C-alpha atoms as one frame of an Amber mdcrd trajectory, in Angstrom:
protein
  37.437  31.595  15.932  34.197  30.819  14.125  34.222  27.406  12.225  33.069
  27.790   8.619  30.388  25.421   7.384  30.485  24.863   3.698  27.362  25.651
   1.709  25.652  22.530   0.658  26.130  21.673  -2.947  23.178  21.878  -5.405
  21.227  18.945  -6.916  20.443  19.227 -10.664  17.019  18.189 -11.576  16.171
  17.486 -15.244  12.567  17.260 -16.443  12.116  19.882 -13.648   8.802  21.233
 -14.982   7.249  17.710 -15.479   4.929  16.106 -12.941   7.677  14.221 -11.087
  10.471  16.619 -11.678   8.481  19.560 -10.228   7.764  17.473  -7.112  11.452
  16.679  -6.841  12.396  20.351  -7.013   9.718  21.358  -4.472  10.694  18.665
  -1.919  14.395  19.358  -2.201  13.749  22.998  -1.577  11.593  22.070   1.433
  14.660  20.485   2.880  16.796  23.512   2.275  18.835  21.966  -0.573  19.948
  24.241  -3.330  18.402  23.204  -6.656  19.321  23.788 -10.267  16.335  23.055
 -12.439  16.960  22.287 -16.141  14.238  23.212 -18.650  14.099  24.186 -22.367
  11.935  27.274 -21.488  13.031  28.886 -18.250  10.499  31.735 -18.712   7.519
  29.298 -18.366   8.982  27.147 -15.508   6.988  28.599 -12.624   9.150  26.840
 -10.050   9.552  27.752  -6.387  11.434  30.730  -5.160  15.074  30.051  -4.592
  15.459  27.553  -7.468  18.115  28.388 -10.009  16.373  27.743 -13.380  18.599
  27.030 -16.263  18.136  26.521 -19.959  19.269  23.218 -21.287  18.560  20.269
 -23.603  19.517  16.717 -22.961  20.119  16.081 -26.572  22.881  18.736 -26.381
  25.361  17.807 -23.654  27.221  21.038 -24.156  24.211  22.976 -22.996  24.563
  21.373 -19.444  28.220  22.588 -18.925  27.400  25.314 -16.434  24.421  23.515
 -14.897  26.715  20.509 -13.880  29.548  22.512 -12.306  29.976  21.478  -8.678
  26.645  19.560  -8.322  26.351  16.838  -5.683  23.867  14.644  -7.630  21.656
  14.603 -10.724  18.101  13.489 -11.081  17.556  12.239 -14.675  14.314  12.034
 -16.612  14.780  10.876 -20.132  12.453  12.654 -22.607  13.168  10.609 -25.815
  11.917   7.206 -27.110  15.442   5.904 -27.713  18.642   5.979 -25.889  20.756
   7.129 -28.918  21.587  10.526 -27.465  22.354   9.301 -23.973  26.104   8.248
 -24.114  27.669  11.676 -24.435  25.209  13.053 -21.887  26.057  10.462 -19.282
  29.782  10.943 -19.981  29.296  14.625 -19.244  27.405  13.844 -16.042  30.041
  11.396 -14.832  32.772  14.082 -15.370  31.000  16.332 -12.778  29.357  14.269
 -10.079  29.259  10.668  -8.691  25.600  10.294  -7.934  22.712   9.795 -10.445
  19.092   8.895  -9.818  17.263   7.743 -12.962  13.476   7.586 -13.321  12.912
   4.255 -15.120  10.000   1.826 -15.496   8.687  -0.979 -13.475   8.155  -2.739
 -16.756  11.887  -3.333 -17.370  12.634  -6.992 -17.221  16.258  -7.785 -16.230
  16.252 -11.340 -17.713  14.650 -10.357 -21.086  16.698 -10.287 -24.226  13.944
  -8.129 -25.803  11.708  -5.860 -23.698   7.921  -6.017 -24.018   7.476  -2.695
 -25.746   9.514   0.381 -27.120   9.023   2.389 -23.810  10.411  -0.278 -21.604
  13.192  -1.038 -24.223  14.552   2.524 -23.996  14.452   2.508 -20.270  16.379
  -0.861 -20.287  18.875   0.694 -22.704  19.373   3.762 -20.440  19.826   1.638
 -17.385  22.498  -0.456 -19.230  24.346   2.671 -20.254  24.161   4.139 -16.739
  25.544   0.973 -15.216  28.582   1.206 -17.463  29.541   4.757 -16.454  30.811
   3.935 -12.990  28.448   6.401 -11.381  26.777   5.674  -8.001  23.359   5.167
  -9.675  19.946   4.484  -8.262  17.006   3.364 -10.524  13.468   4.325  -9.638
  11.391   1.773 -11.491   8.020   3.443 -11.312   4.808   1.610 -11.990   1.783
   3.310 -13.701   1.719   7.081 -12.914  -1.536   8.298 -11.473  -0.945  11.473
 -13.562  -1.550   9.477 -16.744  -5.223   9.562 -15.861  -5.142  13.378 -16.555
  -5.623  12.338 -20.219  -9.275  11.803 -19.264  -9.686  15.401 -17.974 -11.237
  16.852 -21.126 -13.808  14.007 -21.308 -14.670  14.316 -17.665 -15.112  18.050
 -17.843 -17.378  17.813 -20.920 -19.496  14.779 -20.177 -18.416  13.006 -16.994
 -17.908   9.902 -19.202 -14.574   8.380 -19.888 -14.593   6.347 -23.148 -11.490
   4.207 -23.460 -10.602   0.479 -23.915  -9.877  -2.114 -21.236 -11.953  -0.880
 -18.299 -10.972  -3.944 -16.335  -7.258  -3.145 -16.699  -5.898  -2.940 -13.075
  -2.851  -1.442 -11.663  -1.618   0.298  -8.502  -1.037   3.832  -9.792   1.612
   5.761  -7.939   1.337   9.438  -6.871   4.109  11.589  -8.427   4.818  13.035
  -4.930   5.750   9.571  -3.708   8.091   9.039  -6.613   9.730  12.310  -5.804
   9.990  11.585  -2.127  11.978   8.371  -2.910  14.103  10.230  -5.388  14.888
  12.879  -2.818  16.065  10.303  -0.333  18.181   8.606  -2.971  19.709  11.974
  -3.967  20.591  13.041  -0.538  21.054   9.939   1.597  23.852   7.246   1.621
  22.799   3.596   1.082  20.978   3.818  -2.247  23.835   3.303  -4.629  23.262
   0.329  -6.904  19.567   0.141  -5.665  16.691  -0.687  -7.941  13.551   0.734
  -6.179  10.276  -0.466  -7.713   7.523   2.059  -6.924   3.772   1.487  -6.946
   0.748   2.783  -5.258  -0.787   0.780  -2.335  -3.567  -1.052  -4.175  -4.545
  -2.103  -7.664  -7.666  -0.468  -9.122  -9.281  -0.995 -12.441  -9.830   1.894
 -14.801 -13.519   1.723 -14.003 -12.682   2.246 -10.301 -10.266   5.094 -11.103
 -12.879   6.978 -12.945 -15.273   6.489 -10.097 -12.890   7.758  -7.558 -12.184
  10.911  -9.685 -15.994  11.527  -9.615 -15.984  11.090  -5.800 -13.190  13.728
  -5.536 -15.325  16.046  -7.700 -18.565  15.287  -5.908 -20.334  14.436  -9.121
 -21.046  11.260 -11.084 -18.409  10.001 -13.563 -18.484   6.570 -15.317 -16.301
   4.499 -17.700 -17.644   3.483 -21.144 -15.756   0.706 -22.923 -14.314   1.639
 -26.264 -13.306  -1.022 -28.783  -9.481  -1.398 -28.891  -9.236  -0.954 -32.691
 -11.065   2.337 -32.375  -8.752   3.597 -29.636  -5.736   2.488 -31.723  -7.038
   4.579 -34.721  -7.425   7.557 -32.373  -3.884   7.249 -30.930  -2.399   6.893
 -34.433  -4.338   9.975 -35.630  -2.711  12.106 -32.865   0.776  11.131 -34.098
   1.819   8.275 -31.790   4.162   5.750 -33.403   2.469   2.437 -34.185   4.817
   0.344 -32.218   4.309   2.466 -29.145   0.515   2.426 -29.498   0.526  -1.387
 -29.901   2.756  -1.688 -26.923   0.582   0.425 -24.710  -2.623  -1.439 -25.806
  -1.040  -4.727 -25.362   0.087  -3.808 -21.767  -3.402  -2.720 -20.948  -4.905
  -5.913 -22.289  -2.540  -7.897 -20.080  -3.625  -5.798 -17.071  -7.215  -7.191
 -17.466  -5.913 -10.599 -16.493  -4.478  -9.485 -13.148  -0.984 -10.317 -14.302
   0.103  -6.670 -13.760  -1.156  -6.236 -10.261   2.198  -5.460  -8.863   2.214
  -3.815  -5.356   5.371  -2.890  -3.542   6.051  -1.326  -0.074   9.169   0.630
  -1.355   7.709   4.042  -0.776   7.166   3.274   2.932  10.462   1.457   3.264
  12.448   4.235   1.859  10.510   7.357   3.060   8.926   6.044   6.339   5.395
   6.908   5.273   2.766   4.869   3.316   2.264   5.406  -0.320  -0.585   7.805
  -1.124  -3.780   6.187  -2.383  -5.407   6.979  -5.710  -8.224   8.542  -3.863
  -5.733  11.026  -2.344  -4.287  11.721  -5.746  -7.809  12.381  -7.184  -8.494
  14.871  -4.365  -5.042  16.522  -4.941  -5.920  16.917  -8.597  -9.600  17.648
  -8.470  -9.129  21.096 -10.061  -7.534  19.555 -13.080 -10.712  17.741 -13.924
 -13.157  20.628 -13.307
C-alpha cells in the first residue's frame, strides 16, 4: 500500500508584482511551494511559471474569497496611506488561515503615542490591528529599501548627476531579496509567530556614497549634487505627494544626516543563515535599470 503525501498548501502573496512581493513569489517557487499571487492586473504580472495569478484588490475583501481558500499563510503588503480599509480584510484573512507575515517599517516606534510621520503611522496602525486578530503574525520592520534609489535612474541615465537634498543622509539600505528571504522563512518555518524582525543592510552609506557605488556598477562616473530642501519639497508637491508625507520624508532625511538613523541589524543573517547583501551588490543587480 502506497502512503499518500498531501500536496503542500499554497501561500498567498499580496503586492506580488512589487519589488519585494515579486522576490517572495520567486523564492517560494524555488523551494517548490505553491504560490497564489494577488494583483490588480494579472495580464501584466510577468511572474514565474507555475504561479497562480489572481485578480484582487485589498480594498475589496470580497475579491479575495477564492484566493484565500485553503492557504497556509499570507504575505501582506499594504498599498494605502491609512489603515482604514484594513479591518474587514484582516477579518477575512483570519477566517481562512492562521499565519500572516506583514511588511512593516523600521521607523515604527513601539513606545510612541504619535509616530514620526504618516507612513510610519499607518504601519503602526496596521500592526495594532493585526495583533488584535489572533493570527500568528510576524512583522518585518524593514529599514530603507535599496530600490528607493531607482528614483534616481532617469537623472543618472540622462546626465550621471543626481540632484537631491541631504547628500549626507546615511542609512543601511536593504536589498529586496533579503527582505523576501526573511519573509519566506517566516511564512514556512515555525518559531516566528509574534516576532518583530528589524531588517537592514550591512552598513550605513550616505546618499553621496550610494550614487558613487551605482556609478561603479555602471563603470562610468556618477556624482551627487546637493539640492535645497525647499526646492525638493516643491518638486515633490508638484508630482502629487501629500504635504504631510513630503514633510515627513524630508524630515527623516534631515535626521539621517546626524547619524541618528544609522541602524544596522544582523537579522537577515540570523534568520536566513547568510549575510545581508551590500548596496554594491544591489547596484550590480540593478545596473540595467540605470542604463
